[in-house]
CHARMM internal coordinates of N, CA and C (Angstrom, degrees):
IC EDIT
DIST 1 N 1 CA 1.4457
DIST 1 CA 1 C 1.5267
ANGL 1 N 1 CA 1 C 109.12
DIST 1 C 2 N 1.3177
ANGL 1 CA 1 C 2 N 115.66
DIHE 1 N 1 CA 1 C 2 N 134.54
DIST 2 N 2 CA 1.4609
ANGL 1 C 2 N 2 CA 120.37
DIHE 1 CA 1 C 2 N 2 CA 178.66
DIST 2 CA 2 C 1.5246
ANGL 2 N 2 CA 2 C 110.62
DIHE 1 C 2 N 2 CA 2 C -63.07
DIST 2 C 3 N 1.3231
ANGL 2 CA 2 C 3 N 115.52
DIHE 2 N 2 CA 2 C 3 N 145.90
DIST 3 N 3 CA 1.4639
ANGL 2 C 3 N 3 CA 121.03
DIHE 2 CA 2 C 3 N 3 CA -179.29
DIST 3 CA 3 C 1.5210
ANGL 3 N 3 CA 3 C 111.73
DIHE 2 C 3 N 3 CA 3 C -59.12
DIST 3 C 4 N 1.3286
ANGL 3 CA 3 C 4 N 117.82
DIHE 3 N 3 CA 3 C 4 N -36.80
DIST 4 N 4 CA 1.4627
ANGL 3 C 4 N 4 CA 120.55
DIHE 3 CA 3 C 4 N 4 CA -179.28
DIST 4 CA 4 C 1.5268
ANGL 4 N 4 CA 4 C 111.24
DIHE 3 C 4 N 4 CA 4 C -64.70
DIST 4 C 5 N 1.3254
ANGL 4 CA 4 C 5 N 117.17
DIHE 4 N 4 CA 4 C 5 N -38.20
DIST 5 N 5 CA 1.4623
ANGL 4 C 5 N 5 CA 121.07
DIHE 4 CA 4 C 5 N 5 CA 178.65
DIST 5 CA 5 C 1.5253
ANGL 5 N 5 CA 5 C 110.03
DIHE 4 C 5 N 5 CA 5 C -71.01
DIST 5 C 6 N 1.3056
ANGL 5 CA 5 C 6 N 117.22
DIHE 5 N 5 CA 5 C 6 N -43.40
DIST 6 N 6 CA 1.4680
ANGL 5 C 6 N 6 CA 121.76
DIHE 5 CA 5 C 6 N 6 CA 178.27
DIST 6 CA 6 C 1.5426
ANGL 6 N 6 CA 6 C 109.87
DIHE 5 C 6 N 6 CA 6 C -56.83
DIST 6 C 7 N 1.3363
ANGL 6 CA 6 C 7 N 115.87
DIHE 6 N 6 CA 6 C 7 N -46.85
DIST 7 N 7 CA 1.4636
ANGL 6 C 7 N 7 CA 120.95
DIHE 6 CA 6 C 7 N 7 CA -179.92
DIST 7 CA 7 C 1.5219
ANGL 7 N 7 CA 7 C 111.07
DIHE 6 C 7 N 7 CA 7 C -62.55
DIST 7 C 8 N 1.3228
ANGL 7 CA 7 C 8 N 116.35
DIHE 7 N 7 CA 7 C 8 N -44.47
DIST 8 N 8 CA 1.4619
ANGL 7 C 8 N 8 CA 121.69
DIHE 7 CA 7 C 8 N 8 CA -178.98
DIST 8 CA 8 C 1.5323
ANGL 8 N 8 CA 8 C 110.83
DIHE 7 C 8 N 8 CA 8 C -62.24
DIST 8 C 9 N 1.3243
ANGL 8 CA 8 C 9 N 117.49
DIHE 8 N 8 CA 8 C 9 N -44.40
DIST 9 N 9 CA 1.4632
ANGL 8 C 9 N 9 CA 121.63
DIHE 8 CA 8 C 9 N 9 CA -179.59
DIST 9 CA 9 C 1.5277
ANGL 9 N 9 CA 9 C 110.28
DIHE 8 C 9 N 9 CA 9 C -61.82
DIST 9 C 10 N 1.3094
ANGL 9 CA 9 C 10 N 117.07
DIHE 9 N 9 CA 9 C 10 N -46.74
DIST 10 N 10 CA 1.4674
ANGL 9 C 10 N 10 CA 120.71
DIHE 9 CA 9 C 10 N 10 CA -179.18
DIST 10 CA 10 C 1.5239
ANGL 10 N 10 CA 10 C 110.73
DIHE 9 C 10 N 10 CA 10 C -63.40
DIST 10 C 11 N 1.3333
ANGL 10 CA 10 C 11 N 117.71
DIHE 10 N 10 CA 10 C 11 N -42.92
DIST 11 N 11 CA 1.4657
ANGL 10 C 11 N 11 CA 121.32
DIHE 10 CA 10 C 11 N 11 CA 179.31
DIST 11 CA 11 C 1.5317
ANGL 11 N 11 CA 11 C 111.47
DIHE 10 C 11 N 11 CA 11 C -62.50
DIST 11 C 12 N 1.3231
ANGL 11 CA 11 C 12 N 117.00
DIHE 11 N 11 CA 11 C 12 N -45.65
DIST 12 N 12 CA 1.4654
ANGL 11 C 12 N 12 CA 120.72
DIHE 11 CA 11 C 12 N 12 CA -179.47
DIST 12 CA 12 C 1.5258
ANGL 12 N 12 CA 12 C 109.95
DIHE 11 C 12 N 12 CA 12 C -65.12
DIST 12 C 13 N 1.3098
ANGL 12 CA 12 C 13 N 117.38
DIHE 12 N 12 CA 12 C 13 N -44.26
DIST 13 N 13 CA 1.4672
ANGL 12 C 13 N 13 CA 120.26
DIHE 12 CA 12 C 13 N 13 CA 178.38
DIST 13 CA 13 C 1.5320
ANGL 13 N 13 CA 13 C 110.84
DIHE 12 C 13 N 13 CA 13 C -60.53
DIST 13 C 14 N 1.3202
ANGL 13 CA 13 C 14 N 116.83
DIHE 13 N 13 CA 13 C 14 N -44.20
DIST 14 N 14 CA 1.4692
ANGL 13 C 14 N 14 CA 120.35
DIHE 13 CA 13 C 14 N 14 CA 178.41
DIST 14 CA 14 C 1.5221
ANGL 14 N 14 CA 14 C 111.50
DIHE 13 C 14 N 14 CA 14 C -59.41
DIST 14 C 15 N 1.3354
ANGL 14 CA 14 C 15 N 117.32
DIHE 14 N 14 CA 14 C 15 N -44.33
DIST 15 N 15 CA 1.4685
ANGL 14 C 15 N 15 CA 121.16
DIHE 14 CA 14 C 15 N 15 CA 179.97
DIST 15 CA 15 C 1.5191
ANGL 15 N 15 CA 15 C 111.59
DIHE 14 C 15 N 15 CA 15 C -64.56
DIST 15 C 16 N 1.3216
ANGL 15 CA 15 C 16 N 116.72
DIHE 15 N 15 CA 15 C 16 N -44.17
DIST 16 N 16 CA 1.4661
ANGL 15 C 16 N 16 CA 120.73
DIHE 15 CA 15 C 16 N 16 CA -179.91
DIST 16 CA 16 C 1.5255
ANGL 16 N 16 CA 16 C 111.03
DIHE 15 C 16 N 16 CA 16 C -64.24
DIST 16 C 17 N 1.3175
ANGL 16 CA 16 C 17 N 116.80
DIHE 16 N 16 CA 16 C 17 N -43.78
DIST 17 N 17 CA 1.4676
ANGL 16 C 17 N 17 CA 121.58
DIHE 16 CA 16 C 17 N 17 CA 179.97
DIST 17 CA 17 C 1.5263
ANGL 17 N 17 CA 17 C 109.88
DIHE 16 C 17 N 17 CA 17 C -64.54
DIST 17 C 18 N 1.3169
ANGL 17 CA 17 C 18 N 117.60
DIHE 17 N 17 CA 17 C 18 N -42.53
DIST 18 N 18 CA 1.4688
ANGL 17 C 18 N 18 CA 121.66
DIHE 17 CA 17 C 18 N 18 CA -179.69
DIST 18 CA 18 C 1.5242
ANGL 18 N 18 CA 18 C 111.62
DIHE 17 C 18 N 18 CA 18 C -64.82
DIST 18 C 19 N 1.3296
ANGL 18 CA 18 C 19 N 117.17
DIHE 18 N 18 CA 18 C 19 N -36.65
DIST 19 N 19 CA 1.4601
ANGL 18 C 19 N 19 CA 119.48
DIHE 18 CA 18 C 19 N 19 CA -176.07
DIST 19 CA 19 C 1.5270
ANGL 19 N 19 CA 19 C 114.13
DIHE 18 C 19 N 19 CA 19 C -88.54
DIST 19 C 20 N 1.3307
ANGL 19 CA 19 C 20 N 117.27
DIHE 19 N 19 CA 19 C 20 N -29.94
DIST 20 N 20 CA 1.4712
ANGL 19 C 20 N 20 CA 119.77
DIHE 19 CA 19 C 20 N 20 CA -173.89
DIST 20 CA 20 C 1.5170
ANGL 20 N 20 CA 20 C 114.83
DIHE 19 C 20 N 20 CA 20 C -122.70
DIST 20 C 21 N 1.3211
ANGL 20 CA 20 C 21 N 117.63
DIHE 20 N 20 CA 20 C 21 N -3.16
DIST 21 N 21 CA 1.4551
ANGL 20 C 21 N 21 CA 120.65
DIHE 20 CA 20 C 21 N 21 CA 177.88
DIST 21 CA 21 C 1.5135
ANGL 21 N 21 CA 21 C 113.33
DIHE 20 C 21 N 21 CA 21 C 95.74
DIST 21 C 22 N 1.3233
ANGL 21 CA 21 C 22 N 115.00
DIHE 21 N 21 CA 21 C 22 N 170.12
DIST 22 N 22 CA 1.4648
ANGL 21 C 22 N 22 CA 121.29
DIHE 21 CA 21 C 22 N 22 CA -174.42
DIST 22 CA 22 C 1.5221
ANGL 22 N 22 CA 22 C 114.43
DIHE 21 C 22 N 22 CA 22 C -69.53
DIST 22 C 23 N 1.3213
ANGL 22 CA 22 C 23 N 117.91
DIHE 22 N 22 CA 22 C 23 N -13.73
DIST 23 N 23 CA 1.4589
ANGL 22 C 23 N 23 CA 120.53
DIHE 22 CA 22 C 23 N 23 CA 179.65
DIST 23 CA 23 C 1.5105
ANGL 23 N 23 CA 23 C 114.20
DIHE 22 C 23 N 23 CA 23 C -88.71
DIST 23 C 24 N 1.3270
ANGL 23 CA 23 C 24 N 117.33
DIHE 23 N 23 CA 23 C 24 N 1.43
DIST 24 N 24 CA 1.4622
ANGL 23 C 24 N 24 CA 120.59
DIHE 23 CA 23 C 24 N 24 CA -176.09
DIST 24 CA 24 C 1.5328
ANGL 24 N 24 CA 24 C 111.00
DIHE 23 C 24 N 24 CA 24 C -68.79
DIST 24 C 25 N 1.3203
ANGL 24 CA 24 C 25 N 114.32
DIHE 24 N 24 CA 24 C 25 N 139.12
DIST 25 N 25 CA 1.4513
ANGL 24 C 25 N 25 CA 120.74
DIHE 24 CA 24 C 25 N 25 CA 177.40
DIST 25 CA 25 C 1.5171
ANGL 25 N 25 CA 25 C 110.34
DIHE 24 C 25 N 25 CA 25 C -108.42
DIST 25 C 26 N 1.3190
ANGL 25 CA 25 C 26 N 115.72
DIHE 25 N 25 CA 25 C 26 N 161.63
DIST 26 N 26 CA 1.4602
ANGL 25 C 26 N 26 CA 120.79
DIHE 25 CA 25 C 26 N 26 CA 176.87
DIST 26 CA 26 C 1.5131
ANGL 26 N 26 CA 26 C 109.73
DIHE 25 C 26 N 26 CA 26 C -156.16
DIST 26 C 27 N 1.3333
ANGL 26 CA 26 C 27 N 115.13
DIHE 26 N 26 CA 26 C 27 N 165.88
DIST 27 N 27 CA 1.4626
ANGL 26 C 27 N 27 CA 121.16
DIHE 26 CA 26 C 27 N 27 CA 173.92
DIST 27 CA 27 C 1.5221
ANGL 27 N 27 CA 27 C 107.93
DIHE 26 C 27 N 27 CA 27 C -113.60
DIST 27 C 28 N 1.3116
ANGL 27 CA 27 C 28 N 117.62
DIHE 27 N 27 CA 27 C 28 N 172.55
DIST 28 N 28 CA 1.4612
ANGL 27 C 28 N 28 CA 119.50
DIHE 27 CA 27 C 28 N 28 CA -178.28
DIST 28 CA 28 C 1.5266
ANGL 28 N 28 CA 28 C 111.24
DIHE 27 C 28 N 28 CA 28 C -67.89
DIST 28 C 29 N 1.3265
ANGL 28 CA 28 C 29 N 117.54
DIHE 28 N 28 CA 28 C 29 N -16.83
DIST 29 N 29 CA 1.4599
ANGL 28 C 29 N 29 CA 120.23
DIHE 28 CA 28 C 29 N 29 CA 176.30
DIST 29 CA 29 C 1.5226
ANGL 29 N 29 CA 29 C 111.74
DIHE 28 C 29 N 29 CA 29 C -67.13
DIST 29 C 30 N 1.3328
ANGL 29 CA 29 C 30 N 118.31
DIHE 29 N 29 CA 29 C 30 N -19.71
DIST 30 N 30 CA 1.4651
ANGL 29 C 30 N 30 CA 122.02
DIHE 29 CA 29 C 30 N 30 CA -179.36
DIST 30 CA 30 C 1.5293
ANGL 30 N 30 CA 30 C 111.73
DIHE 29 C 30 N 30 CA 30 C -63.69
DIST 30 C 31 N 1.2944
ANGL 30 CA 30 C 31 N 117.81
DIHE 30 N 30 CA 30 C 31 N -17.39
DIST 31 N 31 CA 1.4604
ANGL 30 C 31 N 31 CA 121.44
DIHE 30 CA 30 C 31 N 31 CA -176.54
DIST 31 CA 31 C 1.5301
ANGL 31 N 31 CA 31 C 112.88
DIHE 30 C 31 N 31 CA 31 C -89.91
DIST 31 C 32 N 1.3397
ANGL 31 CA 31 C 32 N 117.08
DIHE 31 N 31 CA 31 C 32 N 3.04
DIST 32 N 32 CA 1.4527
ANGL 31 C 32 N 32 CA 121.54
DIHE 31 CA 31 C 32 N 32 CA -174.75
DIST 32 CA 32 C 1.5142
ANGL 32 N 32 CA 32 C 111.50
DIHE 31 C 32 N 32 CA 32 C -134.89
DIST 32 C 33 N 1.3345
ANGL 32 CA 32 C 33 N 115.57
DIHE 32 N 32 CA 32 C 33 N 154.48
DIST 33 N 33 CA 1.4589
ANGL 32 C 33 N 33 CA 121.70
DIHE 32 CA 32 C 33 N 33 CA 174.84
DIST 33 CA 33 C 1.5301
ANGL 33 N 33 CA 33 C 108.91
DIHE 32 C 33 N 33 CA 33 C -69.14
DIST 33 C 34 N 1.2993
ANGL 33 CA 33 C 34 N 116.28
DIHE 33 N 33 CA 33 C 34 N 165.47
DIST 34 N 34 CA 1.4675
ANGL 33 C 34 N 34 CA 120.34
DIHE 33 CA 33 C 34 N 34 CA -179.94
DIST 34 CA 34 C 1.5201
ANGL 34 N 34 CA 34 C 112.81
DIHE 33 C 34 N 34 CA 34 C -64.48
DIST 34 C 35 N 1.3196
ANGL 34 CA 34 C 35 N 116.80
DIHE 34 N 34 CA 34 C 35 N -20.74
DIST 35 N 35 CA 1.4579
ANGL 34 C 35 N 35 CA 118.76
DIHE 34 CA 34 C 35 N 35 CA 176.73
DIST 35 CA 35 C 1.5236
ANGL 35 N 35 CA 35 C 109.45
DIHE 34 C 35 N 35 CA 35 C -97.11
DIST 35 C 36 N 1.2888
ANGL 35 CA 35 C 36 N 116.07
DIHE 35 N 35 CA 35 C 36 N 152.75
DIST 36 N 36 CA 1.4598
ANGL 35 C 36 N 36 CA 122.78
DIHE 35 CA 35 C 36 N 36 CA -176.73
DIST 36 CA 36 C 1.5253
ANGL 36 N 36 CA 36 C 109.51
DIHE 35 C 36 N 36 CA 36 C -85.58
DIST 36 C 37 N 1.3483
ANGL 36 CA 36 C 37 N 116.27
DIHE 36 N 36 CA 36 C 37 N 74.91
DIST 37 N 37 CA 1.4555
ANGL 36 C 37 N 37 CA 119.89
DIHE 36 CA 36 C 37 N 37 CA -175.52
DIST 37 CA 37 C 1.5270
ANGL 37 N 37 CA 37 C 113.86
DIHE 36 C 37 N 37 CA 37 C -91.55
DIST 37 C 38 N 1.3220
ANGL 37 CA 37 C 38 N 117.87
DIHE 37 N 37 CA 37 C 38 N -9.22
DIST 38 N 38 CA 1.4679
ANGL 37 C 38 N 38 CA 121.02
DIHE 37 CA 37 C 38 N 38 CA 176.89
DIST 38 CA 38 C 1.5337
ANGL 38 N 38 CA 38 C 108.99
DIHE 37 C 38 N 38 CA 38 C -145.96
DIST 38 C 39 N 1.3389
ANGL 38 CA 38 C 39 N 116.79
DIHE 38 N 38 CA 38 C 39 N 75.19
DIST 39 N 39 CA 1.4638
ANGL 38 C 39 N 39 CA 120.21
DIHE 38 CA 38 C 39 N 39 CA -174.60
DIST 39 CA 39 C 1.5273
ANGL 39 N 39 CA 39 C 114.20
DIHE 38 C 39 N 39 CA 39 C -60.69
DIST 39 C 40 N 1.3356
ANGL 39 CA 39 C 40 N 117.95
DIHE 39 N 39 CA 39 C 40 N -33.06
DIST 40 N 40 CA 1.4619
ANGL 39 C 40 N 40 CA 119.81
DIHE 39 CA 39 C 40 N 40 CA -179.66
DIST 40 CA 40 C 1.5293
ANGL 40 N 40 CA 40 C 111.12
DIHE 39 C 40 N 40 CA 40 C -66.96
DIST 40 C 41 N 1.3242
ANGL 40 CA 40 C 41 N 116.75
DIHE 40 N 40 CA 40 C 41 N -41.91
DIST 41 N 41 CA 1.4598
ANGL 40 C 41 N 41 CA 120.48
DIHE 40 CA 40 C 41 N 41 CA 179.15
DIST 41 CA 41 C 1.5301
ANGL 41 N 41 CA 41 C 110.64
DIHE 40 C 41 N 41 CA 41 C -69.23
DIST 41 C 42 N 1.3368
ANGL 41 CA 41 C 42 N 116.31
DIHE 41 N 41 CA 41 C 42 N -38.14
DIST 42 N 42 CA 1.4685
ANGL 41 C 42 N 42 CA 120.48
DIHE 41 CA 41 C 42 N 42 CA 176.32
DIST 42 CA 42 C 1.5273
ANGL 42 N 42 CA 42 C 110.54
DIHE 41 C 42 N 42 CA 42 C -61.06
DIST 42 C 43 N 1.3308
ANGL 42 CA 42 C 43 N 117.02
DIHE 42 N 42 CA 42 C 43 N -43.00
DIST 43 N 43 CA 1.4684
ANGL 42 C 43 N 43 CA 120.22
DIHE 42 CA 42 C 43 N 43 CA 179.05
DIST 43 CA 43 C 1.5204
ANGL 43 N 43 CA 43 C 111.36
DIHE 42 C 43 N 43 CA 43 C -66.90
DIST 43 C 44 N 1.3228
ANGL 43 CA 43 C 44 N 117.06
DIHE 43 N 43 CA 43 C 44 N -34.96
DIST 44 N 44 CA 1.4619
ANGL 43 C 44 N 44 CA 119.83
DIHE 43 CA 43 C 44 N 44 CA 176.95
DIST 44 CA 44 C 1.5283
ANGL 44 N 44 CA 44 C 110.26
DIHE 43 C 44 N 44 CA 44 C -63.89
DIST 44 C 45 N 1.3297
ANGL 44 CA 44 C 45 N 116.47
DIHE 44 N 44 CA 44 C 45 N -44.12
DIST 45 N 45 CA 1.4667
ANGL 44 C 45 N 45 CA 120.63
DIHE 44 CA 44 C 45 N 45 CA 178.35
DIST 45 CA 45 C 1.5263
ANGL 45 N 45 CA 45 C 110.76
DIHE 44 C 45 N 45 CA 45 C -63.79
DIST 45 C 46 N 1.3231
ANGL 45 CA 45 C 46 N 116.54
DIHE 45 N 45 CA 45 C 46 N -44.03
DIST 46 N 46 CA 1.4654
ANGL 45 C 46 N 46 CA 120.71
DIHE 45 CA 45 C 46 N 46 CA 179.95
DIST 46 CA 46 C 1.5278
ANGL 46 N 46 CA 46 C 111.24
DIHE 45 C 46 N 46 CA 46 C -63.60
DIST 46 C 47 N 1.3125
ANGL 46 CA 46 C 47 N 116.83
DIHE 46 N 46 CA 46 C 47 N -42.09
DIST 47 N 47 CA 1.4683
ANGL 46 C 47 N 47 CA 120.84
DIHE 46 CA 46 C 47 N 47 CA 178.83
DIST 47 CA 47 C 1.5199
ANGL 47 N 47 CA 47 C 110.60
DIHE 46 C 47 N 47 CA 47 C -63.54
DIST 47 C 48 N 1.3216
ANGL 47 CA 47 C 48 N 117.31
DIHE 47 N 47 CA 47 C 48 N -44.89
DIST 48 N 48 CA 1.4681
ANGL 47 C 48 N 48 CA 121.59
DIHE 47 CA 47 C 48 N 48 CA 178.42
DIST 48 CA 48 C 1.5225
ANGL 48 N 48 CA 48 C 110.08
DIHE 47 C 48 N 48 CA 48 C -60.78
DIST 48 C 49 N 1.3233
ANGL 48 CA 48 C 49 N 117.09
DIHE 48 N 48 CA 48 C 49 N -45.87
DIST 49 N 49 CA 1.4623
ANGL 48 C 49 N 49 CA 123.63
DIHE 48 CA 48 C 49 N 49 CA -174.84
DIST 49 CA 49 C 1.5325
ANGL 49 N 49 CA 49 C 111.04
DIHE 48 C 49 N 49 CA 49 C -70.98
DIST 49 C 50 N 1.3246
ANGL 49 CA 49 C 50 N 116.67
DIHE 49 N 49 CA 49 C 50 N -51.09
DIST 50 N 50 CA 1.4653
ANGL 49 C 50 N 50 CA 121.46
DIHE 49 CA 49 C 50 N 50 CA -170.57
DIST 50 CA 50 C 1.5232
ANGL 50 N 50 CA 50 C 112.80
DIHE 49 C 50 N 50 CA 50 C -88.99
DIST 50 C 51 N 1.3233
ANGL 50 CA 50 C 51 N 117.30
DIHE 50 N 50 CA 50 C 51 N -54.19
DIST 51 N 51 CA 1.4628
ANGL 50 C 51 N 51 CA 120.40
DIHE 50 CA 50 C 51 N 51 CA -174.53
DIST 51 CA 51 C 1.5215
ANGL 51 N 51 CA 51 C 113.45
DIHE 50 C 51 N 51 CA 51 C -78.69
DIST 51 C 52 N 1.3295
ANGL 51 CA 51 C 52 N 116.58
DIHE 51 N 51 CA 51 C 52 N -46.78
DIST 52 N 52 CA 1.4547
ANGL 51 C 52 N 52 CA 119.49
DIHE 51 CA 51 C 52 N 52 CA -174.80
DIST 52 CA 52 C 1.5278
ANGL 52 N 52 CA 52 C 112.45
DIHE 51 C 52 N 52 CA 52 C -73.87
DIST 52 C 53 N 1.3382
ANGL 52 CA 52 C 53 N 116.66
DIHE 52 N 52 CA 52 C 53 N -43.14
DIST 53 N 53 CA 1.4651
ANGL 52 C 53 N 53 CA 119.59
DIHE 52 CA 52 C 53 N 53 CA -174.16
DIST 53 CA 53 C 1.5321
ANGL 53 N 53 CA 53 C 114.89
DIHE 52 C 53 N 53 CA 53 C -111.78
DIST 53 C 54 N 1.3244
ANGL 53 CA 53 C 54 N 117.85
DIHE 53 N 53 CA 53 C 54 N -6.01
DIST 54 N 54 CA 1.4684
ANGL 53 C 54 N 54 CA 123.17
DIHE 53 CA 53 C 54 N 54 CA 179.36
DIST 54 CA 54 C 1.5294
ANGL 54 N 54 CA 54 C 111.60
DIHE 53 C 54 N 54 CA 54 C 48.42
DIST 54 C 55 N 1.3325
ANGL 54 CA 54 C 55 N 115.61
DIHE 54 N 54 CA 54 C 55 N 47.24
DIST 55 N 55 CA 1.4596
ANGL 54 C 55 N 55 CA 120.79
DIHE 54 CA 54 C 55 N 55 CA -179.36
DIST 55 CA 55 C 1.5212
ANGL 55 N 55 CA 55 C 110.44
DIHE 54 C 55 N 55 CA 55 C -79.74
DIST 55 C 56 N 1.3301
ANGL 55 CA 55 C 56 N 116.13
DIHE 55 N 55 CA 55 C 56 N 156.09
DIST 56 N 56 CA 1.4555
ANGL 55 C 56 N 56 CA 121.67
DIHE 55 CA 55 C 56 N 56 CA 174.47
DIST 56 CA 56 C 1.5221
ANGL 56 N 56 CA 56 C 109.20
DIHE 55 C 56 N 56 CA 56 C -68.19
DIST 56 C 57 N 1.3343
ANGL 56 CA 56 C 57 N 115.69
DIHE 56 N 56 CA 56 C 57 N 166.74
DIST 57 N 57 CA 1.4685
ANGL 56 C 57 N 57 CA 119.03
DIHE 56 CA 56 C 57 N 57 CA -179.52
DIST 57 CA 57 C 1.5272
ANGL 57 N 57 CA 57 C 110.97
DIHE 56 C 57 N 57 CA 57 C -57.46
DIST 57 C 58 N 1.3314
ANGL 57 CA 57 C 58 N 117.21
DIHE 57 N 57 CA 57 C 58 N -45.36
DIST 58 N 58 CA 1.4591
ANGL 57 C 58 N 58 CA 121.70
DIHE 57 CA 57 C 58 N 58 CA 176.05
DIST 58 CA 58 C 1.5228
ANGL 58 N 58 CA 58 C 109.68
DIHE 57 C 58 N 58 CA 58 C -111.83
DIST 58 C 59 N 1.3149
ANGL 58 CA 58 C 59 N 114.97
DIHE 58 N 58 CA 58 C 59 N 132.94
DIST 59 N 59 CA 1.4644
ANGL 58 C 59 N 59 CA 122.20
DIHE 58 CA 58 C 59 N 59 CA 177.68
DIST 59 CA 59 C 1.5247
ANGL 59 N 59 CA 59 C 108.32
DIHE 58 C 59 N 59 CA 59 C -133.74
DIST 59 C 60 N 1.3037
ANGL 59 CA 59 C 60 N 117.10
DIHE 59 N 59 CA 59 C 60 N 159.46
DIST 60 N 60 CA 1.4596
ANGL 59 C 60 N 60 CA 121.97
DIHE 59 CA 59 C 60 N 60 CA 177.68
DIST 60 CA 60 C 1.5304
ANGL 60 N 60 CA 60 C 109.43
DIHE 59 C 60 N 60 CA 60 C -66.85
DIST 60 C 61 N 1.3271
ANGL 60 CA 60 C 61 N 115.68
DIHE 60 N 60 CA 60 C 61 N 135.09
DIST 61 N 61 CA 1.4595
ANGL 60 C 61 N 61 CA 120.85
DIHE 60 CA 60 C 61 N 61 CA 179.80
DIST 61 CA 61 C 1.5292
ANGL 61 N 61 CA 61 C 111.15
DIHE 60 C 61 N 61 CA 61 C -59.58
DIST 61 C 62 N 1.3301
ANGL 61 CA 61 C 62 N 116.42
DIHE 61 N 61 CA 61 C 62 N -36.87
DIST 62 N 62 CA 1.4744
ANGL 61 C 62 N 62 CA 120.67
DIHE 61 CA 61 C 62 N 62 CA 179.20
DIST 62 CA 62 C 1.5290
ANGL 62 N 62 CA 62 C 110.34
DIHE 61 C 62 N 62 CA 62 C -61.25
DIST 62 C 63 N 1.3210
ANGL 62 CA 62 C 63 N 116.62
DIHE 62 N 62 CA 62 C 63 N -42.60
DIST 63 N 63 CA 1.4667
ANGL 62 C 63 N 63 CA 121.44
DIHE 62 CA 62 C 63 N 63 CA 179.97
DIST 63 CA 63 C 1.5329
ANGL 63 N 63 CA 63 C 110.63
DIHE 62 C 63 N 63 CA 63 C -62.83
DIST 63 C 64 N 1.3379
ANGL 63 CA 63 C 64 N 116.06
DIHE 63 N 63 CA 63 C 64 N -46.72
DIST 64 N 64 CA 1.4606
ANGL 63 C 64 N 64 CA 120.38
DIHE 63 CA 63 C 64 N 64 CA -178.84
DIST 64 CA 64 C 1.5197
ANGL 64 N 64 CA 64 C 110.71
DIHE 63 C 64 N 64 CA 64 C -63.35
DIST 64 C 65 N 1.3267
ANGL 64 CA 64 C 65 N 116.49
DIHE 64 N 64 CA 64 C 65 N -45.76
DIST 65 N 65 CA 1.4717
ANGL 64 C 65 N 65 CA 119.99
DIHE 64 CA 64 C 65 N 65 CA 179.22
DIST 65 CA 65 C 1.5273
ANGL 65 N 65 CA 65 C 110.51
DIHE 64 C 65 N 65 CA 65 C -58.50
DIST 65 C 66 N 1.3262
ANGL 65 CA 65 C 66 N 116.94
DIHE 65 N 65 CA 65 C 66 N -46.37
DIST 66 N 66 CA 1.4707
ANGL 65 C 66 N 66 CA 120.51
DIHE 65 CA 65 C 66 N 66 CA -179.66
DIST 66 CA 66 C 1.5233
ANGL 66 N 66 CA 66 C 111.18
DIHE 65 C 66 N 66 CA 66 C -62.25
DIST 66 C 67 N 1.3273
ANGL 66 CA 66 C 67 N 117.45
DIHE 66 N 66 CA 66 C 67 N -39.92
DIST 67 N 67 CA 1.4649
ANGL 66 C 67 N 67 CA 120.30
DIHE 66 CA 66 C 67 N 67 CA 179.43
DIST 67 CA 67 C 1.5279
ANGL 67 N 67 CA 67 C 111.07
DIHE 66 C 67 N 67 CA 67 C -64.19
DIST 67 C 68 N 1.3207
ANGL 67 CA 67 C 68 N 116.91
DIHE 67 N 67 CA 67 C 68 N -43.78
DIST 68 N 68 CA 1.4640
ANGL 67 C 68 N 68 CA 121.04
DIHE 67 CA 67 C 68 N 68 CA -178.50
DIST 68 CA 68 C 1.5213
ANGL 68 N 68 CA 68 C 110.16
DIHE 67 C 68 N 68 CA 68 C -66.91
DIST 68 C 69 N 1.3144
ANGL 68 CA 68 C 69 N 117.06
DIHE 68 N 68 CA 68 C 69 N -42.90
DIST 69 N 69 CA 1.4710
ANGL 68 C 69 N 69 CA 120.29
DIHE 68 CA 68 C 69 N 69 CA 179.63
DIST 69 CA 69 C 1.5290
ANGL 69 N 69 CA 69 C 112.17
DIHE 68 C 69 N 69 CA 69 C -66.25
DIST 69 C 70 N 1.3171
ANGL 69 CA 69 C 70 N 117.33
DIHE 69 N 69 CA 69 C 70 N -29.24
DIST 70 N 70 CA 1.4733
ANGL 69 C 70 N 70 CA 121.37
DIHE 69 CA 69 C 70 N 70 CA -178.16
DIST 70 CA 70 C 1.5343
ANGL 70 N 70 CA 70 C 112.42
DIHE 69 C 70 N 70 CA 70 C -78.37
DIST 70 C 71 N 1.3235
ANGL 70 CA 70 C 71 N 116.94
DIHE 70 N 70 CA 70 C 71 N -22.23
DIST 71 N 71 CA 1.4656
ANGL 70 C 71 N 71 CA 119.79
DIHE 70 CA 70 C 71 N 71 CA 179.97
DIST 71 CA 71 C 1.5204
ANGL 71 N 71 CA 71 C 110.01
DIHE 70 C 71 N 71 CA 71 C -75.18
DIST 71 C 72 N 1.2961
ANGL 71 CA 71 C 72 N 114.46
DIHE 71 N 71 CA 71 C 72 N 141.84
DIST 72 N 72 CA 1.4727
ANGL 71 C 72 N 72 CA 119.57
DIHE 71 CA 71 C 72 N 72 CA -179.77
DIST 72 CA 72 C 1.5094
ANGL 72 N 72 CA 72 C 110.35
DIHE 71 C 72 N 72 CA 72 C -100.16
END
COOR INIT
IC SEED 1 N 1 CA 1 C
IC BUILD
């Protein structure tokens, strides 16, 4: 995973957890604006989320953050 995507995921998860609590869920779309301004990064996130880890559409932000931080 690219460092920019890793950083973005952790930042978004931190913001969501801080504002809505540890039970908040999100999808990989939460890491991107409503417009498709970086399709390659969006596909990388989708591939990581769907193909690599077979995650549900919505997952707990805490779980996603922990998974990203644990990857080397």
